[in-house]
C-alpha positions as CSV (number, residue, x, y, z in Angstrom):
1,M,152.1,2.2,140.7
2,P,155.8,3.0,140.0
3,S,156.2,-0.3,138.1
4,L,153.0,0.4,136.1
5,T,154.3,3.9,135.2
6,K,157.7,2.4,134.2
7,T,155.9,-0.1,131.9
8,L,153.9,2.6,130.2
9,L,156.8,4.8,129.6
10,S,159.1,2.0,128.5
11,P,157.1,-0.7,126.8
12,A,158.3,-4.3,127.1
13,P,160.0,-6.0,124.2
14,F,157.7,-7.4,121.5
15,N,155.4,-9.8,123.4
16,W,153.9,-12.5,121.2
17,P,151.6,-14.0,123.9
18,Q,149.9,-10.7,124.7
19,L,149.4,-9.8,121.1
20,L,148.0,-13.2,120.3
21,V,145.5,-12.7,123.1
22,L,144.4,-9.4,121.3
23,A,144.2,-11.4,118.1
24,A,142.0,-14.0,119.8
25,A,139.6,-11.2,120.9
26,G,139.5,-9.9,117.3
27,F,138.8,-13.5,116.0
28,V,135.9,-13.9,118.4
29,S,134.4,-10.5,117.5
30,V,134.5,-11.0,113.7
31,T,133.2,-14.6,113.9
32,T,130.3,-13.3,116.1
33,E,129.5,-10.6,113.5
34,L,129.6,-12.9,110.4
35,L,128.5,-16.3,111.6
36,P,124.7,-15.7,111.1
37,V,125.4,-15.1,107.4
38,G,126.3,-18.8,106.8
39,L,123.4,-20.0,109.0
40,L,120.7,-17.6,107.9
41,T,118.5,-20.2,106.2
42,L,118.5,-22.5,109.3
43,I,117.7,-19.5,111.6
44,S,114.9,-18.2,109.4
45,N,113.3,-21.7,109.1
46,E,113.4,-22.2,112.9
47,F,111.9,-18.8,113.7
48,E,109.5,-18.9,110.7
49,V,110.7,-15.6,109.2
50,S,111.9,-14.9,105.7
51,E,115.6,-14.9,105.0
52,V,115.3,-11.2,104.3
53,G,113.8,-10.8,107.8
54,A,116.5,-13.0,109.3
55,G,119.0,-10.7,107.7
56,L,118.2,-8.2,110.3
57,L,120.5,-10.2,112.6
58,V,123.4,-9.0,110.5
59,A,122.1,-5.6,109.5
60,A,121.0,-4.6,113.0
61,Y,124.4,-5.6,114.4
62,S,126.1,-3.2,112.0
63,V,123.7,-0.4,112.8
64,I,124.1,-0.7,116.6
65,V,127.9,-0.5,116.2
66,V,127.6,2.8,114.3
67,F,125.2,4.4,116.8
68,T,126.7,3.2,120.1
69,V,130.5,3.1,119.7
70,I,131.2,6.8,120.2
71,P,128.8,7.4,123.1
72,L,130.0,4.2,124.8
73,S,133.6,5.2,124.2
74,R,133.1,8.5,125.9
75,L,131.1,6.9,128.8
76,T,133.9,4.4,129.5
77,S,136.9,6.6,128.8
78,R,138.2,6.4,132.4
79,V,137.7,2.7,132.8
80,P,141.0,0.8,133.0
81,R,141.5,-0.8,129.5
82,R,141.9,-4.4,130.5
83,R,138.8,-4.3,132.7
84,L,136.9,-2.7,129.8
85,M,138.1,-5.4,127.3
86,V,137.0,-8.2,129.7
87,A,133.6,-6.4,130.1
88,T,133.1,-6.2,126.3
89,L,133.9,-9.9,125.9
90,I,131.5,-10.8,128.6
91,A,128.9,-8.7,126.7
92,F,129.7,-10.7,123.6
93,L,129.2,-13.9,125.7
94,V,125.8,-12.7,127.0
95,G,124.6,-11.6,123.6
96,T,125.5,-14.9,122.1
97,L,123.9,-16.9,124.9
98,V,120.7,-14.8,124.5
99,L,120.7,-15.7,120.8
100,V,121.2,-19.4,121.7
101,A,118.4,-19.5,124.2
102,A,116.0,-17.2,122.2
103,P,112.5,-18.6,122.0
104,N,111.5,-16.2,119.2
105,F,113.1,-13.9,116.7
106,Q,112.6,-10.8,118.7
107,I,114.7,-12.1,121.6
108,A,117.3,-13.4,119.1
109,L,117.6,-9.9,117.6
110,F,118.0,-8.4,121.1
111,G,121.0,-10.7,121.7
112,R,122.5,-9.5,118.5
113,L,122.1,-5.9,119.5
114,I,124.1,-6.6,122.8
115,S,126.9,-8.2,120.7
116,G,126.9,-5.3,118.3
117,A,127.4,-2.8,121.1
118,A,130.2,-4.9,122.4
119,H,131.8,-5.1,119.0
120,G,132.2,-1.3,118.6
121,M,133.7,-1.0,122.1
122,L,136.2,-3.8,121.6
123,W,137.5,-2.4,118.3
124,S,137.8,1.1,119.7
125,V,140.3,-0.3,122.3
126,L,142.2,-3.0,120.4
127,A,144.6,-1.0,118.2
128,P,145.4,1.6,120.9
129,Y,146.1,-1.3,123.3
130,V,148.7,-2.6,120.8
131,S,150.5,0.8,120.8
132,R,150.7,0.8,124.6
133,I,152.2,-2.7,125.1
134,V,154.9,-2.8,122.4
135,P,157.8,-0.4,121.5
136,T,157.0,2.3,119.0
137,K,159.2,0.7,116.4
138,D,157.2,-2.5,116.6
139,V,153.7,-1.0,116.5
140,T,153.0,-2.0,112.9
141,K,154.2,-5.5,113.5
142,G,152.0,-5.7,116.6
143,L,149.0,-4.4,114.5
144,A,149.7,-7.2,112.0
145,V,149.4,-9.8,114.7
146,M,146.3,-8.3,116.0
147,F,144.6,-8.0,112.6
148,S,145.5,-11.6,111.8
149,G,142.9,-12.6,114.4
150,S,140.0,-10.8,112.7
151,T,141.2,-12.1,109.3
152,L,141.1,-15.6,110.6
153,G,137.6,-15.0,111.9
154,L,136.6,-14.2,108.3
155,A,138.7,-16.9,106.6
156,A,138.3,-19.7,109.1
157,G,136.1,-19.0,112.1
158,T,133.0,-18.2,110.0
159,P,133.3,-21.1,107.5
160,L,134.0,-23.6,110.3
161,G,131.2,-22.3,112.4
162,T,128.9,-22.5,109.4
163,S,129.9,-26.1,108.7
164,L,129.4,-27.0,112.4
165,G,126.0,-25.4,112.4
166,Q,124.8,-27.2,109.3
167,L,125.9,-30.5,110.8
168,L,124.7,-30.1,114.4
169,G,122.3,-27.2,114.4
170,W,122.9,-23.4,114.4
171,R,122.4,-23.1,118.1
172,F,125.2,-25.6,118.8
173,A,127.6,-23.5,116.6
174,F,126.8,-20.4,118.7
175,V,127.4,-22.4,121.9
176,V,130.9,-23.3,120.7
177,L,131.4,-19.6,119.8
178,A,130.3,-18.7,123.3
179,G,132.9,-21.0,124.8
180,A,135.6,-19.5,122.6
181,T,134.5,-16.0,123.8
182,A,134.7,-17.1,127.5
183,V,138.2,-18.4,126.9
184,A,139.2,-15.1,125.2
185,A,137.9,-13.2,128.2
186,I,139.9,-15.3,130.6
187,L,143.1,-14.9,128.6
188,V,142.6,-11.1,128.5
189,R,142.1,-11.0,132.3
190,C,145.1,-13.3,133.0
191,M,147.7,-12.2,130.4
192,L,147.2,-8.6,129.5
193,P,148.7,-5.8,131.6
194,E,146.3,-3.3,133.1
195,I,146.4,0.1,131.4
196,P,144.6,3.1,132.9
197,G,141.9,5.0,131.1
198,A,141.7,8.8,130.9
199,T,142.8,10.6,134.0
200,P,140.2,12.9,135.8
201,G,142.2,15.9,134.6
202,A,142.3,14.9,130.9
203,H,140.6,16.9,128.2
204,A,136.9,16.8,128.6
205,S,136.2,16.0,124.9
206,P,139.0,14.0,123.2
207,L,136.6,13.3,120.3
208,L,136.2,17.0,119.5
209,T,139.9,17.4,119.9
210,A,140.5,14.6,117.4
211,L,137.9,16.0,115.0
212,R,139.8,19.3,114.9
213,M,143.1,17.6,114.0
214,P,143.8,18.3,110.3
215,C,144.6,14.7,109.4
216,V,141.7,12.9,111.0
217,M,138.8,13.4,108.6
218,P,140.8,13.0,105.3
219,Q,142.5,9.8,106.7
220,L,139.2,8.3,107.8
221,T,137.5,9.3,104.6
222,A,140.2,7.6,102.5
223,W,139.9,4.5,104.6
224,T,136.1,4.5,104.3
225,L,136.4,4.7,100.5
226,Q,138.8,1.8,100.4
227,V,136.5,-0.3,102.5
228,A,133.5,0.7,100.3
229,A,135.4,-0.3,97.1
230,H,136.3,-3.6,98.6
231,F,132.9,-4.6,99.9
232,G,131.2,-3.2,96.8
233,L,132.8,-6.0,94.8
234,M,132.8,-8.6,97.6
235,T,129.0,-8.3,97.9
236,Y,128.4,-9.1,94.2
237,I,131.4,-11.3,93.5
238,S,129.3,-14.4,92.7
239,S,127.2,-12.5,90.3
240,F,130.2,-10.8,88.7
241,F,132.0,-14.1,88.0
242,A,128.8,-15.6,86.6
243,G,128.4,-12.6,84.4
244,R,131.9,-13.1,83.1
245,G,131.1,-16.7,82.3
246,L,132.9,-18.4,85.2
247,L,131.6,-21.5,87.0
248,P,130.3,-21.2,90.6
249,A,133.2,-23.3,91.8
250,V,135.5,-20.4,90.8
251,T,133.8,-18.1,93.3
252,A,134.4,-20.6,96.2
253,T,138.0,-21.0,95.3
254,A,138.5,-17.3,94.8
255,L,137.0,-16.5,98.2
256,S,139.3,-19.0,99.9
257,A,142.3,-17.4,98.1
258,L,141.0,-14.0,99.3
259,G,141.2,-15.2,102.9
260,L,144.7,-16.5,102.6
261,A,145.8,-13.5,100.7
262,A,144.4,-11.3,103.5
263,L,146.8,-13.0,106.0
264,A,149.7,-12.5,103.6
265,G,148.9,-8.8,103.2
266,I,148.7,-8.3,106.9
267,W,152.2,-9.8,107.4
268,I,153.7,-7.9,104.5
269,A,152.3,-4.7,106.0
270,G,153.7,-5.6,109.4
271,V,157.3,-5.5,108.1
272,T,157.0,-2.5,105.8
273,A,154.7,0.0,107.3
274,H,157.0,1.5,110.0
275,R,159.3,3.1,107.4
276,L,157.3,3.1,104.2
277,N,153.7,3.6,105.4
278,K,152.6,6.3,103.0
279,P,154.3,4.9,99.9
280,A,153.1,1.4,100.8
281,L,149.5,2.6,101.2
282,I,149.6,4.4,97.8
283,I,151.0,1.2,96.2
284,S,148.3,-0.9,97.8
285,C,145.6,1.4,96.4
286,V,147.1,1.3,93.0
287,M,147.3,-2.5,93.1
288,M,143.6,-2.7,94.0
289,A,142.7,-0.4,91.2
290,A,144.8,-2.4,88.7
291,C,143.1,-5.6,89.7
292,Y,139.7,-4.0,89.3
293,I,140.6,-2.9,85.8
294,A,142.0,-6.3,84.9
295,L,138.9,-8.1,86.2
296,S,136.7,-6.0,83.9
297,V,138.8,-5.7,80.8
298,G,139.8,-8.5,78.4
299,R,139.3,-12.2,78.7
300,L,138.9,-13.6,82.2
301,D,139.5,-17.3,82.8
302,S,139.5,-19.2,86.1
303,L,143.2,-19.1,86.8
304,W,143.5,-15.4,86.0
305,A,140.5,-14.5,88.1
306,I,142.0,-16.3,91.1
307,I,145.3,-14.6,90.6
308,L,143.7,-11.2,90.5
309,V,141.6,-11.9,93.5
310,T,144.7,-13.0,95.4
311,I,146.5,-9.7,94.6
312,W,143.4,-7.7,95.4
313,G,143.0,-9.4,98.8
314,T,146.7,-8.9,99.7
315,A,146.6,-5.2,98.8
316,Q,143.3,-4.6,100.6
317,S,144.3,-6.3,103.9
318,A,147.7,-4.6,103.9
319,S,146.0,-1.2,103.4
320,N,144.1,-1.8,106.7
321,V,147.3,-2.1,108.6
322,F,148.8,1.0,106.8
323,N,145.7,3.0,107.6
324,Q,145.7,1.9,111.2
325,T,149.3,2.8,111.6
326,A,148.7,6.3,110.2
327,V,145.7,6.8,112.6
328,L,147.8,5.8,115.7
329,A,150.7,8.0,114.4
330,F,148.9,11.3,114.4
331,S,146.2,10.7,117.0
332,G,148.6,10.5,120.0
333,P,146.7,10.7,123.3
334,N,143.4,10.8,121.4
335,A,144.0,7.4,119.9
336,E,140.9,5.7,121.5
337,A,138.6,8.6,120.5
338,V,139.9,8.5,116.9
339,N,139.7,4.7,116.9
340,S,136.0,4.8,117.9
341,M,135.6,6.9,114.7
342,V,137.5,4.3,112.8
343,V,135.0,1.7,113.8
344,V,132.1,3.9,112.5
345,A,134.0,4.7,109.3
346,I,134.5,1.0,108.5
347,Q,130.9,0.1,109.2
348,I,129.8,3.0,107.0
349,G,132.2,1.8,104.3
350,I,130.8,-1.7,104.4
351,T,127.2,-0.4,104.1
352,A,128.0,2.3,101.5
353,G,130.0,-0.2,99.4
354,S,127.1,-2.6,99.2
355,I,124.7,0.2,98.3
356,F,127.0,1.7,95.7
357,G,127.7,-1.7,94.2
358,G,124.0,-2.5,93.9
359,A,123.4,0.9,92.2
360,A,126.3,0.3,89.8
361,V,125.1,-3.2,88.9
362,Q,121.6,-1.9,88.1
363,A,122.9,1.1,86.1
364,L,125.8,-0.4,84.3
365,G,125.5,-4.2,84.5
366,V,127.4,-6.5,86.8
367,E,130.3,-6.9,84.3
368,Q,131.2,-3.2,84.7
369,L,131.1,-3.2,88.6
370,P,134.8,-3.2,89.2
371,L,135.3,-0.2,86.8
372,A,132.5,1.7,88.6
373,L,134.2,1.1,92.0
374,L,137.4,2.8,90.6
375,V,135.6,6.1,91.4
376,L,135.9,5.2,95.1
377,L,139.5,4.0,94.9
378,T,140.5,7.1,93.0
379,G,139.0,9.4,95.6
380,S,140.8,7.4,98.3
381,L,144.1,7.6,96.5
382,I,143.9,11.4,96.1
383,L,143.3,11.8,99.8
384,V,146.2,9.5,100.7
385,V,148.6,11.3,98.3
386,R,147.7,14.6,99.9
387,A,147.8,13.4,103.5
388,H,150.4,14.6,105.9
389,G,149.7,12.4,108.9
390,F,152.0,9.7,107.7
391,Q,155.1,11.7,108.2
392,I,154.4,12.2,111.9
393,A,155.1,8.5,112.5
394,R,158.8,9.1,111.6
395,N,159.2,11.9,114.2
396,R,157.6,10.2,117.2
């Protein structure tokens, strides 16, 4: 126990192996969430349901995250953190194997619900874990390493899994994913230090305490609006480019550029956020807004479109690190309670962005979609400019 206490009070120097293990967990979770998207036609054909019906495998996953993450976080608040992470990865494994073995669509959907519940729990723990195993001055760099795993899940894990599923069958792709999940669980168990959960004498309701903090709701709202603006355009990016007269190949190239730009944005944030978090977040919001304006106004050729998407992706992924840094800075001992709310906020942002984007397309036309999404970015920017939580990081 004395050695554990010493470790918690004086975190070890920046530990790449442990942070890469956290990144691996993030990679597995995001790949699990998104892999059905690329294999939806194959899944719908096998279970003899429509693609819209098969889409429930994605939609239900997000819904279960929103409704389970806060109750499960409270229920498991006293469980040691490494043990909890291993349990969530095992739940991912079970959910994936249920999907693989499913004889019908209902069982497949049940497997996705298990994985969805695990997803919320994992992401409520990941960022606070980073803050506990690296020195304060290196937290943003640690977050950059951790977020790189989820970004690779989007940019590489999902496309590779989709290709594998199309070649060898969708069930085989999920078997490989299950194997990667098992490896991640073993790495967490063997390489991460144990961190205690809440002590028996801790505040009975850290979530209510967090909600009363003046910075929490404005910060989470700003982040939600940024996510909504991002996914509002992402959802309809193919239609938008087609409406601006660009070929389908441009969309594929732009999405690849978006994935690479996301990695670049994360690493840029990792070396700038500690001292310049609030100014950097403001700049990233302004860069996104400028890209949205440029996409809608004037002539748009293939090269210019890819350049703008690259800048947009860099700014958006960097803003995730800046936002997470701010959350950890002002949440203190309530970090995990606040982070469970972060998970909910992001899922709401994804859903709201798709709905808002669809409404904007119907009302204004797809060519005006980026301009319509400026409403969300402007609201986020106002909240960020007025926020006070960022200064707390400098006084820790």
